[in-house]
N, C-alpha and C positions, 0 to 999 in steps of 0.2 A: 504494500500500500504506500503510495507516494503522499508524504505529508508536506503541507505548506504552512508557513508561519507569517503573520504580519502583525504589526502592533501600532498603537497610537492612542490619542485621547478620545477620538470619535465623539466630540462634544455636541456639535450640531451637524448631523449627517446631511450630505449634499451629494449631487451627482458624481463628483470626483471620488468620494468614498465608495459609492456603489460600484463604479467602474473598476476601481482598484480591487475591491473584494471579488468582483466577477472575474477579473483577470487572474487574481491569485488562485481562486478555486479552479480555474481552467488548467492550471499546471499540475493538479494532483487529485487525489481521492478524498482528502480531508484538509479542511482549512481551519486552523487554530488562530484565533485573534487574541492577542494580548492587549489589555486596555489599562491605561494609567488610572490609578486611584485619584480621588478628589484631591487629596493632599499633594500628590505629585503634579497634578495639573496646575494647582495654585502656585506651587513652587516654580514650575516651568513657564507658565503663561501669565501669572499675576493674580492678585486677590479677587478680581471680578470673575474669574473662571474657576471651575467649569460652569457653563450656563445650565447644563443638565447634570444631575447627580449621578454617581457611579451606578446605582441600582437601575435607574432609568436608561442610562447609556447601554448597560449590559443587556437589558431586556430588548431594546430596539435591535441591537446587533444579533441577538439570538433569534429574532424573528426573520432575519434575512436568509433566503434560501441558500445562499452561497456559503454561509458560515456554519461550521459543525460544532465548534466549541469556543467559549469566551472565558478568558482567565485574567483576573486583575493582578497588577503588580505595582509596587510602591517605590522601586528604586532601580537604577541601572543594574545593580548587583543581582537583584531578584529577577529581573528580566533575563540576564545572562544565565542564571541558574535554570529558569524555565525553558529557555531555548536548548540548553544542554540536556535537560531531562527529556524533552520531546524529540530531539534530534531530527528536525525537519530536513527534507530534501532541498527545499527552497525557502528562502526568506524574501518577501516582497516588501520593498521600501520605496518611498517617494524618491524621484530622481534628484531632489534637492540634497540627498544624502550621498550622491556620487563624490568620491574622493574624500569622504569623511569616515570616521570610525562608526561602523554599524554594530551596536551592542549585540553580542551573541553570534556574529557572523562566522566565528571559528567553529561553531557547532552545527553548521549546516553545510550541505554540499555545494550550494550555489546561491548567491544573492542576485535577485532580479530587481531592476529599477523600473518604477512606473512613472510615466510623465504626467504632470498635472494636466487636468482637463481645463483648457482656457485659463482664466484668472480666478476661478472659483476657490474660495477659502473660507473657513469658519470665521477667521478674524475679520474678513471683509463683510461677511453676512452679519456678524454681530455689530460691526461698525454702522450699518444701516439702521440699526435699532436705536442708536443714540440720538 
């Protein structure tokens, strides 16, 4: 069975997220999604985030047909440990991570980069609400 891993905060889902999940799932038989805890999102994105809490974000992801499993993590170390435990064949990350350290990449067979869909982003979406 070919396993695929992707991760992120998935705060306000948009087409870019769905297309990435669809692509990731197309690479294998099982898609495991790591999701940042609320504490980690606040640390990484600022005190106004996440817009949606962890429980809600996880339930939305679980309802997507491309996703087989959703697992929360609170730190880069925990993320690395989870990737090591699941030993995915592929990790799918946004292309903005090219030439950067992808946490857990040493525990998968291959990292695949997914190009952003247009200029869609959660930050931009939330900016419209201000």
